[in-house]
DRENPA-3360 file (N, C-alpha, C; in nm, 2 decimals, always signed):
BEGIN
1 = MIGNRYTV = +11.18/+11.77/+7.77/+11.17/+11.62/+7.75/+11.26/+11.55/+7.85 ~ +11.38/+11.60/+7.87/+11.47/+11.54/+7.97/+11.41/+11.56/+8.11 ~ +11.35/+11.68/+8.14/+11.29/+11.70/+8.27/+11.18/+11.61/+8.29 ~ +11.10/+11.58/+8.19/+10.99/+11.49/+8.21/+11.03/+11.35/+8.24 ~ +11.14/+11.30/+8.17/+11.19/+11.17/+8.20/+11.25/+11.16/+8.34 ~ +11.31/+11.27/+8.38/+11.37/+11.27/+8.51/+11.26/+11.26/+8.62 ~ +11.15/+11.33/+8.59/+11.04/+11.33/+8.69/+10.98/+11.19/+8.70 ~ +10.95/+11.13/+8.58/+10.90/+10.99/+8.58/+10.99/+10.89/+8.65;
9 = AARTIEAA = +11.12/+10.91/+8.63/+11.22/+10.82/+8.69/+11.22/+10.84/+8.84 ~ +11.21/+10.96/+8.88/+11.21/+10.99/+9.03/+11.09/+10.94/+9.10 ~ +10.97/+10.95/+9.03/+10.85/+10.90/+9.09/+10.85/+10.75/+9.10 ~ +10.91/+10.69/+9.00/+10.92/+10.54/+9.00/+11.00/+10.49/+9.11 ~ +11.12/+10.56/+9.13/+11.21/+10.52/+9.24/+11.14/+10.54/+9.38 ~ +11.06/+10.65/+9.39/+10.99/+10.68/+9.52/+10.89/+10.57/+9.54 ~ +10.81/+10.53/+9.43/+10.71/+10.43/+9.45/+10.77/+10.30/+9.49 ~ +10.89/+10.26/+9.43/+10.96/+10.14/+9.47/+11.00/+10.14/+9.61;
17 = RAVRSMQA = +11.06/+10.26/+9.66/+11.10/+10.27/+9.80/+10.98/+10.25/+9.89 ~ +10.86/+10.31/+9.85/+10.75/+10.30/+9.94/+10.70/+10.16/+9.95 ~ +10.70/+10.09/+9.84/+10.66/+9.95/+9.84/+10.75/+9.86/+9.93 ~ +10.88/+9.89/+9.92/+10.98/+9.81/+10.00/+10.96/+9.84/+10.15 ~ +10.92/+9.96/+10.19/+10.90/+10.00/+10.33/+10.77/+9.94/+10.39 ~ +10.68/+9.89/+10.31/+10.55/+9.84/+10.36/+10.58/+9.70/+10.43 ~ +10.48/+9.67/+10.52/+10.49/+9.54/+10.58/+10.47/+9.42/+10.49 ~ +10.39/+9.44/+10.39/+10.36/+9.33/+10.29/+10.40/+9.39/+10.15;
25 = PVTCALIV = +10.52/+9.41/+10.12/+10.56/+9.47/+9.99/+10.52/+9.38/+9.87 ~ +10.52/+9.25/+9.88/+10.49/+9.17/+9.76/+10.34/+9.18/+9.73 ~ +10.26/+9.17/+9.84/+10.11/+9.19/+9.82/+10.08/+9.33/+9.76 ~ +10.14/+9.43/+9.81/+10.12/+9.57/+9.76/+10.17/+9.58/+9.61 ~ +10.28/+9.52/+9.58/+10.34/+9.52/+9.45/+10.25/+9.45/+9.35 ~ +10.19/+9.34/+9.39/+10.10/+9.26/+9.30/+9.97/+9.34/+9.27 ~ +9.92/+9.41/+9.38/+9.80/+9.49/+9.36/+9.83/+9.61/+9.26 ~ +9.94/+9.67/+9.28/+9.98/+9.79/+9.20/+10.00/+9.74/+9.05;
33 = LCCLIFVT = +10.07/+9.63/+9.03/+10.10/+9.58/+8.90/+9.97/+9.54/+8.83 ~ +9.88/+9.47/+8.90/+9.75/+9.43/+8.83/+9.67/+9.56/+8.79 ~ +9.67/+9.66/+8.88/+9.60/+9.78/+8.85/+9.66/+9.85/+8.73 ~ +9.79/+9.86/+8.73/+9.85/+9.93/+8.62/+9.83/+9.86/+8.48 ~ +9.84/+9.73/+8.48/+9.81/+9.65/+8.36/+9.67/+9.67/+8.31 ~ +9.58/+9.67/+8.41/+9.44/+9.69/+8.37/+9.41/+9.83/+8.32 ~ +9.46/+9.93/+8.38/+9.43/+10.07/+8.34/+9.49/+10.10/+8.20 ~ +9.61/+10.04/+8.17/+9.67/+10.07/+8.04/+9.62/+9.98/+7.93;
41 = GPASGLNP = +9.54/+9.87/+7.97/+9.49/+9.78/+7.87/+9.35/+9.82/+7.82 ~ +9.30/+9.75/+7.73/+9.17/+9.78/+7.66/+9.05/+9.76/+7.75 ~ +9.06/+9.67/+7.85/+8.94/+9.64/+7.93/+8.89/+9.75/+8.02 ~ +8.98/+9.84/+8.05/+8.94/+9.96/+8.14/+8.87/+10.06/+8.06 ~ +8.89/+10.07/+7.93/+8.83/+10.17/+7.85/+8.89/+10.31/+7.87 ~ +9.00/+10.32/+7.94/+9.07/+10.45/+7.97/+9.18/+10.48/+7.87 ~ +9.22/+10.38/+7.79/+9.33/+10.41/+7.70/+9.27/+10.44/+7.56 ~ +9.29/+10.57/+7.51/+9.22/+10.60/+7.39/+9.29/+10.54/+7.27;
49 = SYGTGDAL = +9.40/+10.48/+7.28/+9.47/+10.42/+7.16/+9.39/+10.29/+7.11 ~ +9.31/+10.23/+7.20/+9.23/+10.12/+7.16/+9.10/+10.15/+7.09 ~ +9.07/+10.28/+7.08/+8.95/+10.32/+7.02/+8.82/+10.31/+7.10 ~ +8.71/+10.31/+7.04/+8.58/+10.30/+7.11/+8.49/+10.21/+7.03 ~ +8.37/+10.17/+7.09/+8.27/+10.09/+7.02/+8.32/+9.96/+6.98 ~ +8.29/+9.92/+6.85/+8.33/+9.79/+6.80/+8.48/+9.77/+6.80 ~ +8.55/+9.88/+6.77/+8.70/+9.87/+6.77/+8.76/+9.83/+6.91 ~ +8.70/+9.89/+7.01/+8.74/+9.86/+7.15/+8.71/+9.71/+7.18;
57 = LLAQRAYF = +8.59/+9.66/+7.14/+8.55/+9.53/+7.17/+8.65/+9.43/+7.10 ~ +8.68/+9.46/+6.97/+8.78/+9.37/+6.90/+8.92/+9.38/+6.97 ~ +8.96/+9.49/+7.01/+9.09/+9.51/+7.08/+9.09/+9.43/+7.21 ~ +8.98/+9.43/+7.29/+8.97/+9.35/+7.41/+8.98/+9.20/+7.38 ~ +8.90/+9.15/+7.28/+8.91/+9.01/+7.25/+9.05/+8.97/+7.21 ~ +9.11/+9.05/+7.13/+9.25/+9.01/+7.08/+9.35/+9.02/+7.20 ~ +9.33/+9.11/+7.29/+9.41/+9.13/+7.41/+9.40/+9.00/+7.50 ~ +9.27/+8.96/+7.52/+9.25/+8.85/+7.61/+9.30/+8.72/+7.55;
65 = RRWGVIPA = +9.29/+8.70/+7.42/+9.34/+8.58/+7.35/+9.49/+8.58/+7.35 ~ +9.56/+8.70/+7.35/+9.70/+8.70/+7.35/+9.76/+8.67/+7.49 ~ +9.70/+8.72/+7.59/+9.76/+8.71/+7.73/+9.68/+8.61/+7.82 ~ +9.56/+8.57/+7.78/+9.48/+8.48/+7.86/+9.51/+8.33/+7.82 ~ +9.45/+8.25/+7.90/+9.47/+8.10/+7.88/+9.35/+8.05/+7.79 ~ +9.39/+7.99/+7.68/+9.29/+7.92/+7.60/+9.31/+7.77/+7.61 ~ +9.22/+7.70/+7.68/+9.24/+7.56/+7.71/+9.27/+7.48/+7.59 ~ +9.20/+7.51/+7.47/+9.22/+7.43/+7.35/+9.37/+7.44/+7.30;
73 = DLFTGSPR = +9.44/+7.55/+7.33/+9.57/+7.58/+7.28/+9.68/+7.54/+7.38 ~ +9.64/+7.53/+7.51/+9.74/+7.52/+7.61/+9.83/+7.39/+7.60 ~ +9.77/+7.28/+7.56/+9.84/+7.15/+7.56/+9.88/+7.11/+7.42 ~ +9.90/+7.21/+7.34/+9.95/+7.18/+7.20/+10.10/+7.17/+7.19 ~ +10.17/+7.21/+7.30/+10.31/+7.21/+7.30/+10.37/+7.34/+7.26 ~ +10.29/+7.44/+7.24/+10.34/+7.58/+7.20/+10.40/+7.64/+7.32 ~ +10.53/+7.69/+7.31/+10.59/+7.76/+7.43/+10.51/+7.89/+7.47 ~ +10.46/+7.96/+7.37/+10.38/+8.08/+7.40/+10.26/+8.05/+7.48;
81 = AALTPATA = +10.19/+7.94/+7.44/+10.07/+7.90/+7.51/+10.10/+7.85/+7.65 ~ +10.22/+7.79/+7.67/+10.26/+7.74/+7.80/+10.28/+7.86/+7.90 ~ +10.31/+7.98/+7.85/+10.34/+8.09/+7.94/+10.21/+8.17/+7.98 ~ +10.10/+8.14/+7.91/+9.98/+8.22/+7.93/+9.92/+8.20/+8.07 ~ +9.93/+8.08/+8.14/+9.88/+8.08/+8.27/+9.95/+8.17/+8.37 ~ +10.07/+8.21/+8.34/+10.15/+8.31/+8.42/+10.10/+8.45/+8.38 ~ +10.09/+8.48/+8.25/+10.05/+8.62/+8.21/+9.90/+8.65/+8.25 ~ +9.82/+8.54/+8.24/+9.68/+8.56/+8.27/+9.65/+8.60/+8.41;
89 = LFVHGSWV = +9.75/+8.57/+8.51/+9.73/+8.61/+8.65/+9.72/+8.76/+8.67 ~ +9.77/+8.84/+8.57/+9.78/+8.98/+8.59/+9.69/+9.06/+8.50 ~ +9.60/+8.99/+8.43/+9.50/+9.05/+8.34/+9.36/+9.03/+8.39 ~ +9.28/+9.13/+8.39/+9.14/+9.12/+8.44/+9.05/+9.17/+8.33 ~ +8.92/+9.12/+8.33/+8.83/+9.15/+8.23/+8.74/+9.27/+8.25 ~ +8.73/+9.32/+8.37/+8.64/+9.43/+8.40/+8.68/+9.50/+8.53 ~ +8.62/+9.61/+8.56/+8.65/+9.68/+8.68/+8.60/+9.60/+8.80 ~ +8.49/+9.54/+8.79/+8.44/+9.45/+8.90/+8.53/+9.34/+8.92;
97 = HLLGNMLF = +8.57/+9.27/+8.82/+8.67/+9.16/+8.83/+8.79/+9.20/+8.90 ~ +8.85/+9.32/+8.86/+8.97/+9.36/+8.92/+8.96/+9.40/+9.06 ~ +8.86/+9.48/+9.09/+8.84/+9.53/+9.23/+8.81/+9.42/+9.33 ~ +8.72/+9.33/+9.28/+8.69/+9.21/+9.37/+8.82/+9.13/+9.41 ~ +8.90/+9.10/+9.31/+9.02/+9.02/+9.33/+9.12/+9.10/+9.42 ~ +9.14/+9.23/+9.39/+9.23/+9.30/+9.47/+9.19/+9.32/+9.61 ~ +9.06/+9.33/+9.63/+9.01/+9.34/+9.77/+9.04/+9.21/+9.85 ~ +9.02/+9.10/+9.79/+9.05/+8.97/+9.86/+9.20/+8.96/+9.88;
105 = LYVFGAMT = +9.28/+9.00/+9.78/+9.42/+8.99/+9.80/+9.47/+9.08/+9.91 ~ +9.42/+9.20/+9.91/+9.46/+9.30/+10.02/+9.42/+9.25/+10.16 ~ +9.30/+9.19/+10.17/+9.26/+9.15/+10.30/+9.34/+9.02/+10.35 ~ +9.36/+8.93/+10.27/+9.42/+8.80/+10.31/+9.57/+8.79/+10.27 ~ +9.62/+8.87/+10.18/+9.75/+8.85/+10.13/+9.86/+8.90/+10.23 ~ +9.83/+9.01/+10.30/+9.93/+9.07/+10.39/+9.98/+8.98/+10.50 ~ +9.88/+8.92/+10.57/+9.91/+8.83/+10.68/+9.98/+8.70/+10.63 ~ +9.93/+8.65/+10.52/+9.99/+8.53/+10.47/+10.13/+8.55/+10.42;
113 = EERMGRVR = +10.16/+8.67/+10.36/+10.29/+8.70/+10.32/+10.39/+8.72/+10.44 ~ +10.33/+8.78/+10.54/+10.42/+8.80/+10.66/+10.46/+8.67/+10.73 ~ +10.36/+8.57/+10.73/+10.39/+8.44/+10.78/+10.49/+8.36/+10.70 ~ +10.47/+8.36/+10.56/+10.55/+8.28/+10.47/+10.68/+8.34/+10.44 ~ +10.69/+8.48/+10.44/+10.81/+8.54/+10.39/+10.79/+8.59/+10.25 ~ +10.87/+8.69/+10.21/+10.84/+8.75/+10.08/+10.87/+8.66/+9.96 ~ +10.99/+8.59/+9.96/+11.03/+8.51/+9.85/+10.94/+8.39/+9.84 ~ +10.91/+8.32/+9.95/+10.82/+8.20/+9.95/+10.68/+8.24/+9.90;
121 = FTLFYVGC = +10.63/+8.36/+9.95/+10.50/+8.40/+9.92/+10.49/+8.43/+9.77 ~ +10.59/+8.49/+9.71/+10.59/+8.52/+9.57/+10.59/+8.39/+9.49 ~ +10.67/+8.29/+9.52/+10.67/+8.17/+9.45/+10.54/+8.09/+9.47 ~ +10.49/+8.10/+9.59/+10.36/+8.04/+9.62/+10.25/+8.10/+9.54 ~ +10.24/+8.23/+9.53/+10.13/+8.30/+9.46/+10.14/+8.26/+9.31 ~ +10.25/+8.28/+9.25/+10.26/+8.25/+9.10/+10.25/+8.11/+9.07 ~ +10.31/+8.02/+9.15/+10.30/+7.88/+9.12/+10.16/+7.82/+9.14 ~ +10.10/+7.85/+9.25/+9.96/+7.80/+9.27/+9.86/+7.86/+9.17;
129 = GYLALVGY = +9.88/+7.99/+9.14/+9.80/+8.05/+9.04/+9.81/+7.99/+8.90 ~ +9.93/+7.96/+8.87/+9.96/+7.89/+8.74/+9.89/+7.75/+8.73 ~ +9.91/+7.67/+8.84/+9.86/+7.54/+8.84/+9.71/+7.54/+8.85 ~ +9.65/+7.64/+8.91/+9.50/+7.65/+8.92/+9.44/+7.67/+8.78 ~ +9.51/+7.76/+8.70/+9.46/+7.78/+8.56/+9.48/+7.66/+8.47 ~ +9.59/+7.59/+8.50/+9.62/+7.47/+8.42/+9.52/+7.36/+8.46 ~ +9.48/+7.35/+8.58/+9.38/+7.26/+8.62/+9.24/+7.28/+8.56 ~ +9.21/+7.41/+8.55/+9.08/+7.45/+8.49/+9.09/+7.41/+8.34;
137 = AAANAASG = +9.20/+7.44/+8.27/+9.22/+7.41/+8.13/+9.21/+7.26/+8.10 ~ +9.27/+7.18/+8.19/+9.27/+7.04/+8.17/+9.12/+6.98/+8.18 ~ +9.04/+7.04/+8.26/+8.90/+7.00/+8.27/+8.81/+7.05/+8.16 ~ +8.86/+7.15/+8.09/+8.79/+7.21/+7.98/+8.87/+7.22/+7.86 ~ +8.94/+7.11/+7.82/+9.04/+7.11/+7.72/+8.99/+7.15/+7.58 ~ +8.86/+7.14/+7.56/+8.81/+7.17/+7.43/+8.76/+7.31/+7.41 ~ +8.77/+7.39/+7.52/+8.71/+7.52/+7.52/+8.81/+7.62/+7.45 ~ +8.75/+7.71/+7.37/+8.83/+7.81/+7.31/+8.81/+7.95/+7.37;
145 = QSLVGASG = +8.75/+7.95/+7.49/+8.73/+8.07/+7.56/+8.85/+8.12/+7.63 ~ +8.88/+8.25/+7.63/+9.00/+8.30/+7.70/+8.97/+8.31/+7.85 ~ +9.07/+8.28/+7.93/+9.05/+8.28/+8.07/+9.16/+8.37/+8.13 ~ +9.12/+8.48/+8.20/+9.21/+8.57/+8.26/+9.17/+8.60/+8.41 ~ +9.26/+8.65/+8.49/+9.23/+8.69/+8.62/+9.32/+8.62/+8.72 ~ +9.33/+8.68/+8.84/+9.42/+8.63/+8.95/+9.34/+8.55/+9.05 ~ +9.22/+8.51/+9.01/+9.13/+8.43/+9.11/+9.19/+8.31/+9.16 ~ +9.26/+8.23/+9.07/+9.32/+8.11/+9.11/+9.43/+8.13/+9.22;
153 = AISAVLGA = +9.51/+8.23/+9.19/+9.62/+8.26/+9.29/+9.56/+8.31/+9.42 ~ +9.46/+8.40/+9.41/+9.41/+8.45/+9.54/+9.33/+8.34/+9.61 ~ +9.27/+8.25/+9.54/+9.21/+8.14/+9.61/+9.31/+8.05/+9.69 ~ +9.43/+8.04/+9.63/+9.54/+7.97/+9.70/+9.57/+8.05/+9.83 ~ +9.57/+8.18/+9.82/+9.60/+8.26/+9.94/+9.50/+8.24/+10.05 ~ +9.37/+8.22/+10.01/+9.26/+8.19/+10.10/+9.28/+8.06/+10.17 ~ +9.32/+7.96/+10.09/+9.35/+7.83/+10.14/+9.46/+7.83/+10.24 ~ +9.57/+7.90/+10.21/+9.68/+7.91/+10.31/+9.64/+7.99/+10.43;
161 = FLLLFPSA = +9.56/+8.09/+10.41/+9.51/+8.17/+10.53/+9.43/+8.09/+10.62 ~ +9.35/+8.00/+10.57/+9.26/+7.91/+10.65/+9.35/+7.83/+10.74 ~ +9.46/+7.77/+10.69/+9.54/+7.68/+10.77/+9.63/+7.76/+10.87 ~ +9.68/+7.88/+10.82/+9.77/+7.96/+10.91/+9.70/+8.04/+11.01 ~ +9.58/+8.09/+10.98/+9.50/+8.17/+11.08/+9.36/+8.13/+11.09 ~ +9.33/+8.01/+11.13/+9.20/+7.95/+11.14/+9.10/+8.03/+11.23 ~ +9.16/+8.10/+11.33/+9.07/+8.17/+11.43/+9.06/+8.31/+11.40 ~ +9.13/+8.36/+11.29/+9.12/+8.51/+11.26/+8.98/+8.54/+11.22;
169 = RVTSLFPF = +8.93/+8.66/+11.27/+8.79/+8.70/+11.24/+8.79/+8.77/+11.10 ~ +8.69/+8.73/+11.03/+8.67/+8.77/+10.89/+8.53/+8.84/+10.88 ~ +8.52/+8.96/+10.83/+8.40/+9.03/+10.81/+8.33/+8.98/+10.69 ~ +8.21/+8.93/+10.69/+8.14/+8.87/+10.58/+8.00/+8.94/+10.56 ~ +7.95/+8.93/+10.44/+7.82/+8.98/+10.41/+7.74/+8.87/+10.35 ~ +7.62/+8.84/+10.41/+7.54/+8.73/+10.36/+7.41/+8.78/+10.31 ~ +7.37/+8.75/+10.19/+7.24/+8.81/+10.13/+7.12/+8.77/+10.21 ~ +7.11/+8.64/+10.26/+6.99/+8.60/+10.33/+6.98/+8.67/+10.47;
177 = LFFLPLRF = +7.09/+8.74/+10.51/+7.08/+8.82/+10.64/+7.08/+8.97/+10.61 ~ +7.03/+9.00/+10.49/+7.02/+9.14/+10.45/+7.15/+9.22/+10.44 ~ +7.26/+9.14/+10.40/+7.39/+9.19/+10.38/+7.44/+9.26/+10.51 ~ +7.41/+9.22/+10.62/+7.46/+9.27/+10.75/+7.61/+9.23/+10.76 ~ +7.70/+9.32/+10.79/+7.84/+9.28/+10.81/+7.86/+9.21/+10.94 ~ +7.89/+9.08/+10.93/+7.91/+9.00/+11.05/+8.05/+8.94/+11.05 ~ +8.11/+8.92/+11.17/+8.24/+8.87/+11.18/+8.24/+8.73/+11.23 ~ +8.30/+8.64/+11.15/+8.31/+8.50/+11.18/+8.46/+8.46/+11.18;
185 = PAWVVLPF = +8.50/+8.35/+11.25/+8.63/+8.30/+11.23/+8.66/+8.24/+11.09 ~ +8.78/+8.24/+11.05/+8.82/+8.20/+10.91/+8.78/+8.06/+10.89 ~ +8.78/+7.97/+10.99/+8.75/+7.83/+10.97/+8.60/+7.81/+10.94 ~ +8.52/+7.91/+10.96/+8.38/+7.91/+10.93/+8.35/+7.97/+10.79 ~ +8.41/+8.08/+10.76/+8.38/+8.16/+10.64/+8.45/+8.09/+10.52 ~ +8.58/+8.06/+10.53/+8.65/+8.02/+10.41/+8.61/+7.88/+10.36 ~ +8.59/+7.78/+10.45/+8.53/+7.65/+10.39/+8.39/+7.67/+10.33 ~ +8.31/+7.76/+10.39/+8.18/+7.79/+10.33/+8.20/+7.85/+10.19;
193 = WAALQWLA = +8.29/+7.94/+10.17/+8.32/+8.00/+10.04/+8.37/+7.89/+9.94 ~ +8.46/+7.80/+9.99/+8.51/+7.70/+9.90/+8.40/+7.60/+9.86 ~ +8.31/+7.57/+9.95/+8.20/+7.48/+9.92/+8.11/+7.55/+9.81 ~ +8.08/+7.68/+9.82/+8.00/+7.75/+9.72/+8.07/+7.74/+9.58 ~ +8.20/+7.76/+9.58/+8.28/+7.75/+9.45/+8.27/+7.61/+9.39 ~ +8.27/+7.51/+9.48/+8.26/+7.37/+9.43/+8.13/+7.34/+9.37 ~ +8.02/+7.39/+9.44/+7.89/+7.37/+9.39/+7.87/+7.44/+9.26 ~ +7.92/+7.56/+9.25/+7.91/+7.64/+9.13/+7.98/+7.58/+9.01;
201 = AGRAAEGP = +8.10/+7.52/+9.04/+8.18/+7.45/+8.94/+8.11/+7.33/+8.89 ~ +8.03/+7.26/+8.97/+7.96/+7.14/+8.93/+7.84/+7.18/+8.84 ~ +7.78/+7.30/+8.86/+7.67/+7.34/+8.78/+7.71/+7.40/+8.65 ~ +7.83/+7.45/+8.64/+7.87/+7.52/+8.52/+7.88/+7.42/+8.40 ~ +7.84/+7.47/+8.28/+7.84/+7.39/+8.17/+7.89/+7.47/+8.05 ~ +7.98/+7.40/+7.96/+8.02/+7.46/+7.84/+8.08/+7.60/+7.85 ~ +8.20/+7.60/+7.91/+8.27/+7.72/+7.92/+8.21/+7.83/+8.01 ~ +8.20/+7.81/+8.14/+8.14/+7.91/+8.23/+8.21/+8.04/+8.22;
209 = QVAYLAHV = +8.14/+8.15/+8.24/+8.20/+8.28/+8.24/+8.29/+8.30/+8.36 ~ +8.27/+8.23/+8.47/+8.35/+8.24/+8.59/+8.42/+8.10/+8.61 ~ +8.55/+8.10/+8.62/+8.62/+7.97/+8.63/+8.62/+7.93/+8.78 ~ +8.51/+7.88/+8.82/+8.49/+7.83/+8.96/+8.59/+7.72/+8.99 ~ +8.61/+7.63/+8.89/+8.70/+7.52/+8.91/+8.84/+7.57/+8.94 ~ +8.89/+7.67/+8.88/+9.02/+7.73/+8.91/+9.02/+7.78/+9.06 ~ +8.91/+7.83/+9.11/+8.91/+7.87/+9.25/+8.92/+7.75/+9.34 ~ +8.85/+7.64/+9.31/+8.86/+7.52/+9.39/+9.00/+7.46/+9.39;
217 = VGFALGFA = +9.06/+7.45/+9.27/+9.20/+7.40/+9.26/+9.30/+7.49/+9.33 ~ +9.29/+7.62/+9.32/+9.38/+7.71/+9.39/+9.36/+7.70/+9.54 ~ +9.24/+7.69/+9.59/+9.22/+7.68/+9.73/+9.28/+7.56/+9.79 ~ +9.26/+7.45/+9.72/+9.32/+7.32/+9.77/+9.47/+7.32/+9.76 ~ +9.53/+7.38/+9.66/+9.67/+7.39/+9.65/+9.73/+7.48/+9.76 ~ +9.66/+7.59/+9.78/+9.71/+7.68/+9.89/+9.71/+7.62/+10.02 ~ +9.60/+7.55/+10.05/+9.59/+7.48/+10.18/+9.70/+7.37/+10.20 ~ +9.72/+7.29/+10.09/+9.82/+7.19/+10.09/+9.96/+7.24/+10.11;
225 = CAWAWSGR = +9.99/+7.35/+10.04/+10.12/+7.41/+10.05/+10.15/+7.46/+10.19 ~ +10.05/+7.53/+10.24/+10.06/+7.58/+10.38/+10.08/+7.47/+10.48 ~ +10.01/+7.36/+10.46/+10.02/+7.25/+10.55/+10.16/+7.18/+10.54 ~ +10.21/+7.17/+10.42/+10.34/+7.11/+10.40/+10.45/+7.20/+10.46 ~ +10.44/+7.33/+10.45/+10.54/+7.42/+10.50/+10.53/+7.44/+10.65 ~ +10.41/+7.43/+10.70/+10.39/+7.45/+10.85/+10.45/+7.34/+10.93 ~ +10.48/+7.22/+10.86/+10.54/+7.11/+10.93/+10.69/+7.13/+10.95 ~ +10.75/+7.23/+10.88/+10.89/+7.26/+10.89/+10.92/+7.38/+10.97;
233 = KTRVKPTP = +10.87/+7.38/+11.09/+10.89/+7.49/+11.18/+11.04/+7.49/+11.23 ~ +11.10/+7.60/+11.23/+11.24/+7.61/+11.28/+11.24/+7.63/+11.43 ~ +11.33/+7.56/+11.49/+11.34/+7.56/+11.63/+11.42/+7.69/+11.67 ~ +11.36/+7.76/+11.76/+11.42/+7.89/+11.81/+11.47/+7.86/+11.95 ~ +11.60/+7.89/+11.97/+11.66/+7.87/+12.10/+11.61/+7.97/+12.20 ~ +11.56/+7.93/+12.31/+11.51/+8.02/+12.41/+11.61/+8.11/+12.46 ~ +11.58/+8.24/+12.47/+11.67/+8.34/+12.52/+11.66/+8.35/+12.67 ~ +11.77/+8.34/+12.75/+11.76/+8.34/+12.89/+11.70/+8.47/+12.94;
241 = APAPEGEN = +11.61/+8.47/+13.04/+11.55/+8.59/+13.09/+11.66/+8.68/+13.16 ~ +11.65/+8.81/+13.15/+11.75/+8.89/+13.22/+11.74/+8.88/+13.37 ~ +11.85/+8.89/+13.43/+11.86/+8.87/+13.58/+11.80/+8.99/+13.65 ~ +11.74/+8.98/+13.76/+11.69/+9.09/+13.84/+11.80/+9.19/+13.88 ~ +11.76/+9.31/+13.91/+11.87/+9.41/+13.93/+11.95/+9.37/+14.05 ~ +11.90/+9.30/+14.15/+11.98/+9.27/+14.27/+12.08/+9.16/+14.23 ~ +12.07/+9.09/+14.12/+12.16/+8.99/+14.08/+12.27/+9.03/+13.99 ~ +12.25/+9.15/+13.93/+12.35/+9.20/+13.84/+12.48/+9.23/+13.91;
249 = QP = +12.59/+9.20/+13.84/+12.72/+9.22/+13.90/+12.76/+9.37/+13.87 ~ +12.82/+9.44/+13.97/+12.86/+9.58/+13.94/+12.97/+9.58/+13.84;
% end
C-alpha cells in the first residue's frame, strides 16, 4: 500500500515537472485537467462507480446540475450557483465536446499564452470564460438547462489570437469544398467562425443544445482584452551592437 502511494506521488511530481518544462504549461495543464475531470466523471462512461443504463443517465444529469451553470438559478443570490460558471469551464458533456474544445485550445492557446504570459493568460482564460457563461445565462435567464464546457473561454482565446496574430496561417476544413484542408490567415478564418456563431445564436430558440451566444460573448471579450493589453507595450532599451574585432581594445 505504501509502495503504491509512493508510485502515484512520484508520477504526479514527474507530470508536474513535465508541464512546467513545456513552452505553454498553462495551456497543457488546462488540457490535462479537463481530460482528467472528464475521464473520472460520468459523461465518459469509463467510471464503473456511476453504473450503466438508466443509472448512468441519472448520474450524468445530477453531475451536470451540480457543476454546470443553470441560468434560472444563477441570479438568485446563491453563493454555490455563483461559482458554477467557474466549475462549468472544466466539465464537458461528451467525448466529441471534450476533444473539439481541447483541439482548439491546443492550436490557439500556446501562442496566446506565450504572448500574454502565464499568469495573465490564466486570469484571462478563467475570467473571460466565466463572463461568457454569465452572458449566456443573462440572455436565457428562465432556462433550467445545465450548461457545461470550456467553449466560452476558448472562444476568448480565439478572439485574442485574432488580434495578436492576424496574419498567422490557420488550417481549415470547409464542407462546401469537400473538406479539403486549406490554410488561410487568422483574420479570414476567425471572423468567419465568429459570424457563424452569431448567426447560429440568432436562430437558436428555447434553450439551445449548443451555447452559441457564449461563444460570441467570449470571442468579443477575448478580442477586447487583447486590444486593451496590447496598448501597454513595454519599452525595451536598445542594446548597443558589439564592436567589430578591429575596434576591440586588447
